[in-house]
N, C-alpha and C positions, 0 to 999 in steps of 0.2 A: 531414333536413327534417321538422319536426314540425307543419307547418301543416295544418289540416283541409281546405284547399282542393285537395288533391291529387286532383282529378277525373281527370286523365290518368294520373299515375304517382306512386308513392311511393318514397321513398328508404329503404333499410335499411342501418343501420350494419354494417360488416364487422367481425366479431369475430376475435380472434387464434385461430390454429389450436389446437384442443384436443389435449392430449397423450394421445390414446387409441390403443390398438392396432388395427391393421387387418390382416385376414388376407391371406395371399399370394394366395389365390384371388380375394378381393374386389379386391385391387390389380390383378391381371391383367385382371379384368372391366372395371374402371373405366378402366384404361390403354387397353384395346382400344377402349372407347367414345370416349375422348379422341382416339386416333389416327384412328378413322373420321371424327370431326368435322373433324380437320385435313386429311384427304384430300379431304373435300368442299369445304372452304374454299380449299385450295391456298395457294401463297405465291410470288408472282413479284416480290416487292419486297425481296429480301434485300440488295440493294446500295444501297438508298435509305433515307433516314430523316432524322434531325435531327443536325446536327454538334455537336461539343462546345461550339462558340461559340453554339449556338442558331440558326444560320442554316438556312433551309429549303433542302433539296437537291431539285432538280428531278428528275422522273421521265421516262423515255423508253422506254415500251413501247406497243405497239398500232399498228395500221395502219388506213388508211381503208377504206371499204366496197368490196366487190368489185363489178365491173361486172355489173349485172343487167339490161341493156337488153333482151335477148331475153325474159327472164322477165316484165318489166313489160309488153312488147307482148302477150305471150301472156295475161297476166292481164287487160289491158284488154279484149281480144277476148272473153274468157270472161265478164267481168262485164257487158259490153254485151249479149251474147246471152242471158244468164241473166235479166235484168230488163228490163221495158219502161220502167222509170223512167229518166229522163235524168240521167246523172251529170254533175256539174259539175267540170271540170278547169280550174284557174286558178292563176296565180301570185299569191299574196297575201302581205301583210306578216305577220310573226309577231305573234301576240297577246301580251298581257302575260304574262310568265313562260313563253312557249312554249318548250319544250325548253330552259328556262333551265339549261343545264348549268353546274354550278359549277366554277370554276377554282381550282387550287391549285398552288403551287410545290413542295410537298413533302408527304410523307405522315407522319402522326404515328400511331404504332402504339398501340393500346389493349390492355392486358394482358387476356388471355382469362380470363374468370371460370369457375372450375370449382367445382362445388358441394361437392366433397370437399376439405377443407383439406389433408389429408395428401398426396393425389395431386397437388394443385397444387404443393406444396413439392417433391415428388419430381421433377416434370417441369420445374420452373423451372431446374434445374441444366443441363439439356440444351437448353433452348429459347433459343438465342442470338438468334433472330430477333425475340423479343418483348421490348420495352423496358418497364422499370418506369414506372408513371405517377406524376404528382405528387400533390398533396393531394386531387385528385378521386378518387383510388383509395380514399378513405375511405368512399365511397358506392357502392352498387350500384343500378341502376335496375330497378324491378320493375313492368312494365306491368300495369295493371288489366285483367282479362279482359273487362270490358264485356258480361257475360252479362245481357242485358235481362230475360230470363225470371226469372233468379235474383234480380235486383234487385227485380223487381216483387213476388215472393213474400216478400221480406224487408223491403219498404218499410214495411209497417204496424208490424212489430216494431221497426225502427229509430226510427220516429217515436214509438212508445210509450216507447222507452228515452230519447229526447231530452226527452220531457215530464217525466221524473223526474230528469233530470240536466242541469244548466245547461251549455249549449254554449259553447265558447271560440272565438269568431270574431274575435279581436283582431288577426289577421294583416292585412297589406297585400297587396292583389291584385297590385301591381307586383312584390312579392317572389316571389309564386307564379309569375308570368310569367317572372321571371328564372330560377327553378328549372327551368322547362321548357326555356328556351334553354340553360341549363347542361347539361341532359341531352342535348340535341340535338347540341351541339358537343363534349361530353366526349371526351377528357381535356383539351382546351383550357380554360383558365380564362376566364371571361367578362370579367374585368378586362383580361387580356392581349389577348384577341380584340378587344375594342372599342377599345383604345388603339393596337394595333400592326397589326391586320389589317383591321378594318372600313373599307370604302370605299377601301382602299389596295392590297391584293393578294389573290390567291386562296390558299386553303389546302385541303388534302386530308387527311381523317382516315380512316385504314385500321383496321378492326377485324376480329378473327377471331370475330365474334359475329353470325352470319347473321340471327338473329331480333331484332336490336336494334330495328328499326323495324317489325317484323311486325304489331304491334297497330294500325298506322295504316290499312293497306289490304292487299288480296290479290286475285289474279286471280279466285278464286271469288266474292269480294265484288262485283267488277265485273260478273260474269255475273248475279249476283242483282240488282244495281242495275238492269241493263238489263231484266230480266224483271219486276221489281216496280214500276218507275217509268216515266213517260213521258219518256224521255230523247230530246231533239230534236237532230237534226243541225244544226250551226252554232251552236246556243245552249248545249248542254250537252256536245257531243261533236264532234270533228273526226276525219276520216280523211285521213291525209297520206302522202306518199312523197317521197323524194329520190333520184334516179338520174341519172347522167351530167350532174351539175351542174344539174338541173332539179327544182325543188320544185313539187309538185302537191297540190291538195286534192280529195278524191274524195267529198265529202258528197252523199248522196242527199237527198231532200226528206221532211220530216216526222219521224216517230218512228224512232229508231235501234233497230230490232228486233234481238234477239240473233243470229239466224242470219245476218242481213245483215252485222252488224258483224264476226262471227267469220269470215265468208267473205272480207271485206276483209283481215282479219288473216292468214288462211291464204295469201293472195296477196301477202304481204310489205308490207302497209300498216301504218303506225303508228296507234295509237288514242290520242287526247288527250282527257282529261276536263277540261272547262273550270272546273267548280265542284264537285269531288268532295265538299267539305265539306257540301254541301247534302244529300247522301245517306249520308254516313259520319260518324257521331256522334264517333268518335275524332278525326278530322281537325278537325271543328268545335271540339272541346274544345281541342286543341292551338293552333289559330289564335286562338281567343278569348282564351286565357291569354297568348299571346305579344303580343297587342294591348295588354294591360295593361302590359307591359314597354316596348314600343317606342312606345306612344302614337300609333299610326297603324294603318291597315288592314293586316291580314296575310292574304294570299290563298294559294291552292294550286291547282296543276294536277297531274294525274297522267298519266304517259306509259307506254303499253304497246307495246313494240317487238318484233316477231318476230325470230327468228334471222337473221343475215346480211342486215341491212337498216339503213336510215337514214331517218328521217322528216322531217328539216328541214335546210334549207341553213345554212351558217355565217351567224351574225348576232350582234348584241349586243342586250341588253335594257335597259330603263329601271328595273330593280328590283335590289335586293340579293337574290341568289338562294342558297338552300340546297337542294342536291340530296340527297335521302335515298334511297339504293338499298334497295329492299325485296325484290325477287326477281331471280334471274339475275345478269347482269353486263353492263356496257357500257363501251366505250372512249371516252375523251373527249380532244379536242384543244382547248387553250385558248391564245388569242393576246392580246397586249397591245393596248390601244386604238391605232389607227393614227395618230391626230392628237390634239394637246392638246384640240381642240374636242370630241372624242369621249370624253374622260374624264368619268366621272359624268354621262352624258347625261340629258336630261329626256324623250327619246323613243327608242323602239326603232329599230333600223336596218332597212333593206330587206334582202332576201336577198342575200348577198354571194357572189362567185365565188371559186374557189380561186386565181385569178390575182391577186386583190386582197389576199391574205393573205401575211404574212411567216411566218417559222418559228415554230411554236408554242413558248410558254414552258413548257408542260406537256403531257405525254401520260400519262394514267393510265387504269387499268381499275378501275371501281367494281364491287365485289362486294357481295352482300347484307350490310347492316349498315354500309356505308361512307357517308361524307358528303363532299360537295364544296361549298365556298363560293367565289363570286367576285363582285366588285363590278360594278355596272352599268357598261357600256362595254366589258367584256372579251368578245371574240369567242369563240364556242365552237361545237362540233359534236360529236355523238356517234353511234356506230354499234355494232351488236352483232356478235359472232362467229357463225360458222355453227352452233356447238354450244349457244348460249345465247340465251334470250329475255331481256328486261329489263322490269322494272316499277320506276319511280321516281316519287317525289313531289317537286315543286319548291315550296318555301315561298318566297313573294315578299314583300318588305318595302320600305318607303320609296319607293314610287312617288309622284311629285309631292309630295315632302316635303322640299324644299330651301329654302335661303335665297331663291332666286329666286322660289319659289312664295309665300313669306311676303311678299316685297316687292311682288309683283304685287297682293296684297291691300292692303298698307299704303300704297303710293305714290298710287293714285287717291284714297283717302280723305284723305291728307295734302294733296294738291293742291287738293281741294275745300275743305278747311278754310282753306288758305293764301289761296286766291282771295277768300274772304269777308273775310279779315282784313287782307290786304296790298294796298294800292292799286297798288304797283309792278307786280303781276301783272296788273292790270286796265288798265294804260296801253296805248295803241295801238302797233302795230308801226311801225318807221321807213318812210317813204315809198319809199325807194329799195331796200328789202330784196330784193324779188323780182328785181331786176336784178343783184344781187350774189351771190346764193346759188342753188344748184341744180346739176343734173347738168352742164349746159353750162358753168357757171362754177366747177366744183369745183377746177380747177387754178389759179385766179387768187387773188392776195393783194393786200390794201390795208389801210391803217390803219383805215379805217372798218369793214372786214370783221372785222378782229381785235378791234376794240372791241366790236362786237356779240356776237361769240363769248364774250368775257369777261363781258359783261353777262348773257347767257343762263345762263352757269355760276353767276354770283352769285345769280340768281333760283332756280336749282335748290337751292343751299345754303340759301336761305330756306325752300324747301318742306320740306327735310329736318327742319327744326326743328319741323314740325307732325306728324311721324310719331307715331302712337299705337300702340305695340307691343301694349299690352293689347288694344285693339280688333282689331288684325291677328291676334294669336294666337287670340283668341276666334273669329274667322272661320275660321281653320285648324281649330280644334277642333270647330266646328259642322259643318264638312264631314266630319270624322272621325266624328262622331255618325251621319251619314247613311251613310258608307261601311262602318262597322264591322259585324262579325258580332255577334249577340246573345250575351250571356254564357251559360255553362253552369254550373248550380248543382249542388252535391252534394245527396244526400238529406237530410243534416243541415241544410244551408242551407235547402232547400225547406220543411222543417218549421218554419222561423222566418220564412217569407215568406207572402204572400197565398195561396200554393199550399196552405197548411194550413187555409184558410178554408172557406167554404160548400161542401157536397157534397150532391149529390142521391142518395138511396138508393132502396130499393124502395118501391113504393106512393106515389111522389111526395113522400116525406118529405125535407125539407132539414135537414141537421145541420151542426154545427161552426161556429156563428156566433161569430166572434171580432172584437174591435175594440181599437184603440189607446186608451190613457188617459194622463193626464199623467205617470204613473209609468213608462210604457213606455220602455225603453232601446233606441235605434234607431241605425242608421247606413246609409249607402248600400251596396248590395250589392257594388259594385266602385268603385274609385277613378275609373275612366274610363267608367262607365256613363251619365253625364249631364254636361251643361255648362250653367252659368247664364250667359246673355248678355243684353245690352240691345239691342233692335232696334225698328224702327218698327212700329207696329201696323197692322192693316188700316184702310183709309180709313173714316172715319165716314160712315154712310149719309146723313146730312143735310148735313153741312158738307164732307165729302170730305177733311177734315184727318187727318193721321196724328200719333200721339203715340208717345213712347218707352215701351216696356214691357219688363219682365223676363220672359224665357222660359227654361224649363228643357228643353233638348233631351235626348233619351235614346235608348238603343240597344235596349231590351227588345223593341220591336215590329218591329225590322228583319227583313227577309227573309234567308234563307240564300243567296239569289241576289243578286249585287251590284246595289244600287239597285232591288231588287224592290218596295220600298214607298217612299212619300213620306216626307220627314223628319217626325218626330213630336216635339211639344213641349207643355209645359203652361205656362200663363201664371201668374206669381207676382205677387200683389197687392203694390203698393209698400210697404205697411205690414209685409209679411212677408219682404221681401228680406233683411233683416239676419239673421233666424232661419235662412233657407236657407243663407246664407253661413257662419254658425256651424256648421251641420251639415256643410257641405262641408269646412271647415277642421278639424273634429274628427276626420275620418277618419284612421286606421282605428279610432279609439276609439269606443265607444258613448257616447251622451249621452241623458240623460232629457229627455223632451219639456218637462217643467216647468222644466228648466234652460236652455232656449233663450232665456229672457228676454223673453217676450211677454206683455203685460198681458191680452190677450183670449184666454182659454183656448179658447173655442169656435172662434174664427177659425183659430188655429194647428192645432188638431185636425182641422178640416175640410180644410185644405191637406195636412197630412201623411197623412191618410186617403186623399186623392186619390193621393198618391205611393205609398202602400202598395198601393192597389188596382191601380196600374199596374206593380206588381212591383219598384219601385225601392228599397224599404226592407227591411232585415233586422233582426229583433229579437234581443236578446241571448239570449233563451230563448223556446221556443214559447209562444204566447198560449193562455190557458186558455179553452175554449169557454164561452159564456154559456148558462146553463140557461134554456130557454124556459119561461115560466109555463104551468102546466097549468090546464085549465078545471075 
């Protein structure tokens, strides 16, 4: 992958093994290191995998949580005595993505990457448990270190370099998002995944690469997050437990102080972070890039579970869930939807009991580096062994993003338009209708009743003709603009945005004044960073009338907390709508401002400068600062 947008990860081509000699001593040393890594990872899946026909083979290992009733009672007593704060114990519904354990019918093994090519070749002969991967094996994921201090010290150097060398930002952000999804599900190909697995069945990817997702989050990071931020119980963090078939929430009031949270954890309570991307830049980056591929909000929850415990009751969620195991390990049980009405549900379930469940279709143990995906509607539950804690992140996608949601927006508008245009919809109801229809009359039939049913159906067909999908999709996309996380830009990109503009220096001096001109080549920073729609304006102060106006909604000023800010938009004058549409359609290519085809140069520059100042535009190369006149 040679796109410059690799803010989260970069791909490195795997080269053929070099025919160089390696000493026996070095071989033994490397082999020992490899065997120690294997001992840490373990392998309990030797009898499972992918059949020759490509069918997924189910797994059957793992048991449910042990009975800890006595421990829970002892813990409750201890917590009540220790604090004067009143703890809240309640049975509540699982939140979006809550413990969204991903389900899978089989495991797909990822070939272990060994830095020494010769050692890899030597061990491949004896490693019968590791399967060769497909075309995805041509690439190796290399997570960026995200050393903020280092980035800060090199920022000026990189910006200076960019000024002397034209940047290549001709990539499409949706392709960069696809690269991240490819990395997350590798060695599955994204084409096969979306056509054969997505919304259809669970899948489990087993890797012997414990640090595969380690750049996303860690337990020390969570501790630092608690100490350096005002993390609030119920808003940013939940404390939960599930014992003897009972799910409880143990949230205190106010800030989740580290010693309080870790005391809960020591007493076998699970910790759920509701919006870890707010405090973890790497997760924010991953989610923001995935949004470009999926075209909808991508959220994340993190779950830290102590050994020998379970935090949540069996349930199903209303999201497509990707569970990424980061530390430790966790056993999962996955069950098919119980009823057709629960397949791809639009809302999450209540807490379910063991008696309501059939036999699981999958029982797997996720170890660090593994991934589990399951569609919305699949019931799941997870627990830890006595010897292991668990930290995983659940990436959630496609909440309220169905055809039903689209039609909920399209049909009311279509009905409104049809009523204005079709007199048949405005005619009065039959006089005797209320005596023929209703709960009391539901079992009765008559010719008059059948005729009215057919007439109502014919009216609905007439309404369908008024559906405006352009308007309905605009409505869905506008909601996405409000839901979405703001994008994350690379340092090179920032040097070609308003971020490279005015700076305050010592003694109150302002430097780096830059501005767009007709020859500037520009494009939007991301394909899905904004949406041009037509909506009614605010009422006129004198007449109270509303007029249609073009609005450009955008995501740049969104909060990292879901709906933390109001929707943001800029009004586009009618005379400039065509220019903005041209700019949208030109993406991902750059276009010169003078080529947008507007006769009034000052007017188009004023609008695009407004876009620029709000961070929406990227120039093909850094703008050269204007020299201030000297007195």
